[in-house]
N, C-alpha and C positions, 0 to 999 in steps of 0.2 A: 626973142622968145624961139623954140624950135619950130620949124615950118616943114621941113623934109622928112619922110618917113625914117630916114637913117638918123637925123638929128634928134628925133624924137626917142628913138630907140637907145642912142647915146645917152640923152639926158636920163631915161629910167635907169639904164646901167649904172650912171654916175651915182645915183640915189642908193641903189643896192650896194655898190662898192663902199661908198662912205660908211653905210651901217655896219658892214662887214669890217671894215678897217678899225673904226671906232671901237668894236668889241674887242677886236685884237689888242688895240692900244690900252684899252682899260685893263685888260686880262694880264697885260705885260707889267703895266704901271702896279698893278695890285700885288704881284709877287716881288717887285722891287720894294714895295713899300713894308711888305712882310719882312725882309731882310733889314730895312732901315729900322724898323720897330724892334727887332732882336737886337740889333747892335746898341739902340738907345737904352734897351732894358738890360744891356750888361750881360746877357747870357750868350755865351761863346757857341755852346754846343747848338743851341737853337738859330743861332745866327749862321753856323756852318750848314745845317740843313736847309735853312729857307735858301740860301745862296745856292746850294746844289740842285734845289728844286726850281730856282729862277733861272739858271742858266739855260737850260735847253728851251724855255718858254722865250728868253731873250734871242738866242739865236735863231728860233724859228720865225721871229717877228722879222729877222733881217732877210730871210728867203722868202717871206711874203711882203716885203717891200714896205714894212713900216717904219724900220730904221735901216740906216746905213751900217755896213759891216764895222767900220772904224768906230762909230759911236757906241754900238754894242759892246765891242771889245774893249773902249775906254771905261764904260760902265761897270762892265765884268771886273777888269782890273782894279779900279777905284773901290769898289765893294769887298773883292776878295783883300785887297791891303788892309782895309779897315777891319775885317774880320780878323785877319792874323795877327794885326796890333792888339786886339783884345788879349791875347795870350800874356 
C-alpha cells in the first residue's frame, strides 16, 4: 500500500490514467469492429468508409501510447487488404 505522499499521488494518477486508456482502447476497438462488420456484411463501400474513419483513430492510439506503431500499421494493412479483396 502507498505510504508516502508521492506514492499516494502516483496511485491516484494510475487510476485516472487507467480509466482514460480504457476509454481510448474501447473507442479504437469500436471503430475496428465497424470495419469488420462491414467486411462481414459484404458491403465494400461501407467497409471503405469505415476503414477511412478508423485509420486516424488507430494512429492516434499510437501517439497516446495505447498501441505500438507497428501493431497499428499491421492492423491497418490487414484491414485494407481485406477491403480491397472484396472488389
